[in-house]
C-alpha positions in Angstrom: 13.0 69.0 15.0 14.6 67.6 11.8 18.1 66.2 12.2 20.1 65.0 9.2 23.1 62.8 9.9 25.9 62.8 7.3 27.6 59.4 7.4 30.8 60.0 5.6 33.3 57.1 5.4 36.4 56.1 3.5 34.5 53.4 1.6 31.2 51.6 1.7 32.9 48.7 3.5 33.3 50.9 6.6 30.5 52.1 8.8 30.7 54.4 11.8 29.0 53.5 15.1 28.4 57.1 16.0 24.9 57.6 14.7 23.4 54.3 16.1 25.3 54.8 19.3 23.7 58.3 19.8 20.3 57.4 18.4 20.0 54.4 20.7 20.0 56.8 23.7 17.3 59.2 22.4 14.8 57.1 20.5 12.0 58.5 22.8 12.6 62.1 21.8 10.3 63.8 19.3 12.8 64.1 16.5 12.6 63.4 12.8 15.9 61.6 11.7 17.3 61.4 8.3 20.7 59.9 7.1 22.8 60.3 4.0 25.7 57.9 3.5 28.6 58.8 1.2 32.3 58.2 0.8 35.1 60.7 0.6 35.5 60.0 -3.1 32.2 61.5 -4.0 31.5 65.0 -5.3 30.9 67.4 -2.3 28.5 69.5 -4.3 26.3 66.6 -5.1 26.2 65.4 -1.5 25.4 69.0 -0.3 22.5 69.1 -2.8 21.2 65.8 -1.4 21.3 67.3 2.1 19.2 70.3 1.1 16.4 68.1 -0.1 15.7 67.2 3.6 15.7 70.9 4.8 17.2 69.9 8.2 17.2 72.1 11.3 20.5 70.4 12.3 23.2 68.7 10.4 25.4 66.3 12.5 28.4 64.3 11.6 31.5 62.6 13.0 34.8 64.1 12.0 37.9 61.9 12.0 41.3 61.7 10.5 40.5 60.6 6.9 37.1 62.2 6.3 38.0 65.6 7.8 38.8 67.5 4.6 36.0 66.2 2.5 33.5 66.7 5.3 34.2 70.4 5.6 33.9 70.8 1.8 30.4 69.3 2.0 29.2 71.1 5.1 30.4 74.5 4.0 28.4 74.1 0.8 25.3 72.9 2.7 25.6 76.0 5.1 25.8 78.3 2.1 22.7 76.8 0.7 20.8 76.7 4.0 22.1 79.5 6.3 19.4 78.8 8.9 20.5 75.3 9.8 22.9 74.4 12.6 25.9 72.3 11.9 27.4 70.3 14.8 30.3 67.8 14.9 31.9 65.3 17.2 34.6 62.7 16.9 38.3 62.1 17.6 39.4 65.2 15.7 38.1 67.3 18.6 40.0 65.8 21.4 42.5 68.7 21.4 42.1 72.5 21.4 39.1 73.4 19.3 39.2 77.1 19.4 41.2 77.6 16.2 39.0 75.1 14.4 35.8 77.0 15.2 37.4 80.3 14.2 38.5 79.0 10.9 35.3 77.1 10.2 32.7 79.6 11.5 29.9 77.7 9.7 30.2 75.0 12.4 28.0 75.9 15.4 29.7 73.7 18.0 31.8 70.6 18.5 31.6 67.8 21.1 34.8 66.6 22.8 34.7 63.1 24.2 31.9 60.5 24.5 28.6 61.8 23.4 25.9 59.4 24.5 24.8 61.5 27.5 25.8 65.0 26.4 24.3 64.9 22.9 20.9 64.2 24.4 21.4 67.1 26.8 22.3 69.4 23.9 19.2 68.4 22.0 17.0 69.5 24.9 18.4 73.0 24.6 19.7 73.2 21.0 17.9 76.5 20.3 18.9 78.1 23.6 22.6 78.9 23.7 22.4 80.2 27.3 22.2 76.6 28.5 25.1 75.3 26.5 27.6 76.3 29.2 26.3 73.4 31.3 26.9 70.7 28.7 30.1 68.7 29.4 32.5 68.5 26.5 30.8 71.1 24.4 33.1 73.7 22.6 31.5 76.8 21.0 31.3 80.6 20.6 28.4 82.3 22.3 26.4 85.2 20.7 28.9 87.7 22.2 31.8 86.0 20.5 33.2 84.5 23.7 34.8 81.0 23.4 33.6 78.3 25.7 35.4 75.1 26.4 33.5 72.7 28.6 36.2 70.1 29.0 35.7 66.5 28.0 32.7 64.2 28.4 33.1 60.7 29.8 30.3 58.1 30.1 31.1 56.7 33.5 28.4 54.1 33.6 29.3 52.4 30.4 27.1 49.4 31.3 24.0 51.6 31.3 24.4 52.8 27.8 22.0 51.4 25.3 23.8 49.4 22.6 24.1 50.7 19.1 22.6 47.5 17.8 19.3 48.6 19.3 19.1 51.6 16.9 17.3 51.3 13.5 20.3 53.1 12.1 22.7 50.2 12.9 24.0 48.9 9.6 23.6 45.1 9.3 24.6 45.1 5.6 28.4 45.4 6.1 30.8 42.5 5.9 31.9 43.1 9.5 30.6 45.0 12.6 32.5 46.6 15.4 31.7 45.6 19.0 32.9 48.0 21.7 33.5 46.1 24.9 35.7 48.6 26.7 36.1 52.3 27.0 39.4 53.8 27.9 42.8 52.1 28.0 45.2 51.1 30.9 48.2 52.0 28.7 49.7 55.4 28.4 51.0 55.5 24.8 51.9 59.1 24.1 50.9 58.8 20.4 47.4 57.4 21.0 44.2 59.3 21.7 43.3 56.6 24.3 46.6 57.1 26.1 45.0 59.4 28.6 41.5 58.0 28.5 40.8 56.9 32.1 39.3 55.2 33.8 39.0 51.9 31.9 35.3 50.8 31.8 34.3 47.3 30.8 30.9 45.9 29.7 29.8 42.9 31.7 30.2 39.5 30.0 26.5 39.1 30.2 25.9 42.2 28.2 28.6 41.3 25.6 27.0 37.9 25.3 23.6 39.4 24.4 25.2 41.7 21.8 27.3 38.9 20.2 24.1 36.8 20.0 22.2 39.6 18.3 25.0 40.2 15.9 25.2 36.5 15.1 21.5 36.2 14.7 21.6 38.9 12.1 24.0 36.8 10.0 27.3 38.7 10.7 30.3 36.4 10.9 33.1 38.9 11.3 33.3 40.9 14.6 36.0 43.5 15.3 36.2 43.8 19.1 37.0 47.4 20.1 39.2 47.0 23.1 42.6 48.8 23.0 44.3 46.0 25.0 42.1 42.9 25.1 44.4 41.0 27.5 45.1 43.7 30.2 42.9 41.7 32.5 43.5 38.0 32.2 40.2 37.0 33.9 38.1 39.2 31.7 40.0 38.1 28.6 39.5 34.4 29.5 35.8 35.0 30.0 35.6 36.6 26.5 37.5 33.7 24.9 35.0 31.3 26.5 32.2 33.3 25.0 33.8 33.4 21.5 34.1 29.6 21.6 30.3 29.4 21.5 30.4 30.9 17.9 32.9 28.7 16.0 31.6 30.0 12.6 32.6 33.6 13.5 35.9 35.4 13.3 36.8 37.7 16.1 39.4 40.4 15.5 41.2 41.4 18.7 44.0 43.9 19.7 46.4 42.2 22.1 49.5 43.4 24.0 52.2 40.7 23.7 54.1 41.9 26.7 51.1 41.1 29.0 50.5 37.5 28.1 50.2 35.4 31.2 50.8 31.6 31.1 47.1 31.1 31.7 46.1 33.2 28.7 48.8 31.5 26.6 47.2 28.1 27.3 43.8 29.5 26.5 44.9 31.0 23.2 46.7 27.8 22.1 43.5 25.9 22.7 41.2 28.1 20.7 39.5 26.6 17.5 41.4 27.3 14.3 40.3 30.4 12.5 38.2 31.8 15.4 40.6 34.6 16.3 42.6 37.2 14.3 45.1 39.1 16.5 46.6 42.6 16.0 49.7 42.7 18.2 50.7 46.2 19.2 54.5 46.4 19.1 55.3 49.7 17.3 59.1 49.3 17.6 61.5 46.7 18.9 63.8 49.3 20.3 63.7 50.1 24.1 64.4 53.8 23.8 61.6 54.2 21.3 59.1 52.5 23.5 60.2 54.3 26.7 59.8 57.7 25.0 56.4 56.7 23.7 55.4 55.6 27.2 54.4 52.2 26.0 53.7 49.9 29.0 55.4 46.5 29.3 59.0 45.3 29.1 60.5 44.9 25.6 61.8 41.4 26.4 58.3 40.3 27.5 56.8 41.8 24.3 59.3 40.0 22.1 58.7 36.7 23.9 54.9 37.2 23.8 54.9 38.1 20.1 57.1 35.1 19.2 54.6 32.9 21.0 51.6 34.4 19.3 53.2 34.1 15.8 54.0 30.4 16.6 50.3 29.5 17.0 48.9 27.6 14.0 45.3 28.1 15.1 45.2 31.9 14.5 47.0 34.6 12.6 48.9 37.4 14.3 49.6 40.7 12.6 52.3 43.0 14.0 52.6 46.7 13.5 55.6 49.1 13.4 55.3 52.9 13.4 57.9 55.0 11.4 58.5 58.5 12.8 58.4 57.7 16.5 61.1 59.6 18.5 64.5 57.8 18.6 63.5 55.4 15.7 66.1 55.3 12.9 65.3 54.0 9.4 67.8 51.2 9.6 66.3 50.1 12.8 62.9 49.8 11.0 64.6 47.4 8.5 66.1 45.4 11.3 62.7 45.1 13.1 61.0 43.9 9.9 63.6 41.1 9.7 63.0 40.2 13.3 59.2 40.0 12.7 59.7 38.0 9.6 61.8 35.6 11.6 58.9 35.3 14.0 56.6 34.4 11.0 54.2 37.3 11.7 51.0 36.8 9.7 51.4 40.4 8.4 53.8 43.2 9.0 52.1 46.6 9.0 54.4 49.6 8.7 52.6 52.9 9.3 53.8 56.5 9.6 53.2 58.2 12.9 50.4 60.7 13.0 50.3 63.3 15.7 46.6 63.2 16.5 44.7 66.0 18.4 44.6 65.5 22.1 47.7 63.2 22.3 50.7 63.9 24.6 53.1 63.4 21.7 51.4 66.2 19.7 51.7 68.5 22.7 55.4 67.7 23.1 56.2 67.7 19.4 58.7 70.6 19.6 60.4 69.2 22.7 60.8 65.8 21.0 62.1 67.3 17.8 59.1 66.2 15.7 57.9 68.1 12.6 54.5 67.2 11.4 51.8 68.3 9.0 49.4 70.8 10.5 46.6 69.4 8.3 45.0 65.9 8.4 46.3 63.3 8.6 49.0 65.1 10.7 51.7 62.8 9.5 55.2 63.2 10.9 57.5 64.8 8.3 60.8 64.6 10.1 62.4 63.9 13.5 65.9 64.2 14.9 66.5 60.5 14.0 64.8 60.2 10.6 64.9 62.6 7.7 62.0 63.6 5.4 63.5 61.5 2.6 64.0 58.5 4.9 60.3 58.7 6.0 59.3 58.5 2.4 61.6 55.5 2.1 59.7 54.0 5.0 56.4 54.7 3.3 57.6 52.9 0.1 58.8 50.1 2.3 55.3 49.8 3.7 54.0 49.4 0.1 56.6 46.6 -0.5 55.4 44.8 2.6 51.8 45.1 1.7 52.4 43.9 -1.9 54.6 41.0 -1.2 55.0 39.9 2.4 51.4 40.5 3.3 50.2 38.7 0.2 49.7 35.1 1.1 50.8 33.9 -2.4 54.3 35.5 -2.1 54.7 35.6 1.7 56.8 32.5 2.2 59.3 33.3 -0.5 59.5 36.9 0.5 60.1 35.9 4.1 62.9 33.6 3.2 64.5 36.3 1.0 64.3 38.8 3.9 66.0 36.3 6.3 68.6 35.1 3.8 70.0 38.5 3.0 69.7 41.5 5.2 70.1 43.7 2.1 67.2 42.1 0.2 64.6 44.7 1.3 66.9 47.5 0.3 67.7 46.0 -3.1 64.1 45.0 -3.9 62.8 48.4 -2.9 65.4 50.1 -5.1 64.4 47.8 -8.0 60.7 48.5 -7.6 61.4 52.2 -7.5 63.6 52.0 -10.6 61.0 50.3 -12.7 58.4 52.7 -11.5 55.9 50.4 -9.9 56.4 51.0 -6.1 53.5 53.5 -5.9 51.2 51.7 -8.4 48.4 49.4 -7.6 49.5 45.9 -8.8 47.5 42.7 -9.3 48.7 39.5 -7.6 49.9 38.1 -10.9 51.9 41.2 -11.8 53.6 41.2 -8.4 54.6 37.6 -8.9 56.1 38.4 -12.3 58.1 41.3 -10.9 59.4 39.1 -8.0 60.4 36.4 -10.5 62.2 38.8 -12.8 64.1 40.4 -9.9 65.2 37.1 -8.4 66.2 35.7 -11.8 68.8 38.4 -11.9 69.7 38.7 -8.2 68.6 35.5 -6.3 68.5 32.7 -8.8 68.4 30.1 -6.0 64.8 31.2 -5.3 63.4 30.8 -8.8 62.1 27.3 -8.2 60.3 28.4 -5.0 58.7 31.4 -6.8 57.6 29.1 -9.6 55.9 26.8 -7.0 54.2 29.7 -5.3 53.0 30.9 -8.7 51.5 27.6 -9.6 49.9 27.0 -6.2 48.3 30.5 -6.4 46.5 29.4 -9.6 48.4 31.6 -12.0 48.7 31.0 -15.7 51.1 28.2 -16.7 51.8 30.0 -20.0 53.6 33.0 -18.3 57.2 33.4 -17.5 57.2 32.3 -13.8 56.0 28.9 -15.0 58.4 28.7 -18.0 60.2 25.7 -16.6 57.1 23.5 -16.0 56.5 20.7 -18.5 52.9 20.1 -19.4 52.9 17.6 -22.3 53.5 13.9 -22.3 54.0 13.8 -18.5 53.5 10.4 -16.8 53.7 9.7 -13.1 56.9 8.1 -11.7 57.0 4.8 -9.9 57.2 6.5 -6.5 56.6 9.9 -5.2 56.1 11.7 -1.8 52.6 13.3 -1.8 52.4 16.8 -0.3 48.6 17.2 -0.8 45.7 15.7 -2.8 45.1 12.4 -4.4 46.2 11.6 -8.0 43.9 10.0 -10.5 44.3 9.4 -14.2 41.6 12.0 -15.0 43.9 14.8 -13.7 46.3 16.7 -15.9 49.8 16.1 -14.6 52.7 18.5 -14.9 56.2 18.5 -13.6 59.1 20.9 -12.8 62.7 19.8 -13.0 64.8 20.7 -10.0 68.6 21.4 -9.9 69.1 17.6 -9.5 68.5 16.0 -12.9 66.4 13.1 -11.8 64.4 14.9 -9.3 61.0 16.6 -10.1 58.1 18.4 -8.4 54.7 17.2 -9.7 51.4 19.0 -9.9 48.0 17.8 -11.1 45.0 19.9 -12.2 41.4 19.1 -12.6 40.8 19.2 -16.4 37.2 20.2 -16.0 38.3 23.5 -14.5 39.7 26.3 -16.6 43.0 27.2 -15.0 42.7 27.3 -11.2 44.9 25.9 -8.4 46.4 22.5 -8.5 44.6 19.8 -6.6 47.6 17.5 -6.2 51.4 18.0 -5.4 54.2 15.5 -4.9 58.0 15.3 -4.9 60.3 12.7 -6.3 61.5 10.5 -3.5 65.0 11.9 -3.6 63.9 15.5 -3.4 64.9 15.7 0.3 68.5 15.1 -0.7 68.7 18.4 -2.4 
């Protein structure tokens, strides 16, 4: 049997675990495996042509939100070129009702719903005998008589017994990060999430996780994204994992955490972790009680706010917070308010996404009842609700672009945060400005964003010009461009006294200064003359700067 796996991703930085996870369970079967990796930006005809070179009996792939459309374009062409081959799919796109999908895409032989490590092996044992397919859990297909079969959903109950993806020759060790699945299922019941109804929760033992982390580390990977919907739902398990992570101080572990469920024990553990070891994604979605209640998000809002505030206060790790526009009962102005609150907490990033009604989720099933209109095609984004109009959702999308470009950019984050907190209308005004000059939907370099922010504040928030200039210089931007127009670079000598912020000054360094609103008060920077441009290596204030 000749199986070709089409590994179709959004970019080459990403890598799906599906192939190595399945292959690790069936290495002993007499199968010839081939793989083609591609991205959704490549020509579908070219990829289909590559597939044909292998003359496979079976073409398999994982279908998910962002590769769905391109995947079908490729596979329909491959089927036209090789009518004899079977095409099978699995993945999160098939957690809902698959009957319509199979009718519309009749070149697909069957789809798998749920977890495939056990059922895929079963199917391979009878792939050419459709009579036996009715016994395979999670399989959806039409038989030879045109009758639709839906075999429910497949769950791997003994998660510990599953062979790890890292044991497969198809595990990709060339990516900048790897995913480590430590848990299946989720205790939470979020109506918008595909894991909301995924029960029971199954954990790997600490011993098995330890072996996998060691293998990953031994292969030179220093960035591990832990796949666990709520890392801290069990304090004892979370503490054991943190103890394990401490053994790898040169690695960064990316975790999803629920701020409402932070115990005092776990708070102490997190506060004591080595700096830079953890990167936290705090699921918050909204700071409005009615929104969270309708979304069936577990945990009290007050506890979530307290927990999030604590996480953002930690200097040894960065915490990102996410909001979801389009949730029921969530108004546009409330999104603006929530962003201001998160900025006040000093969230490391604020991620604003649009709600997508994914197959198999409760919110998709209840869309009409909840007053949600959404796209029937991937990515199934919400178009309108009773609380937010179509145009307002587009405003939220553009607001997300603003946050990514300015708040989530380290060079401009501090000044953007201060502007957000100083004036509750700043986000509205800046968004309007970015739209008027036609750049809100354009990809902008870091320097261009700084110039735009400088020009905007020069006309609307002149008190922030000095701060933007400092941010510009400290990001290593050109001293010949407008944001640095007030810096003096010639014939600058050090004062008798100054308060050093960072670095050590020596005569070999090139010294520059910026005048402040107070005539005899300056900010000093020094640069290494042997380096072309670059960031300053020294900063100081005049002694009376604090009086400003």
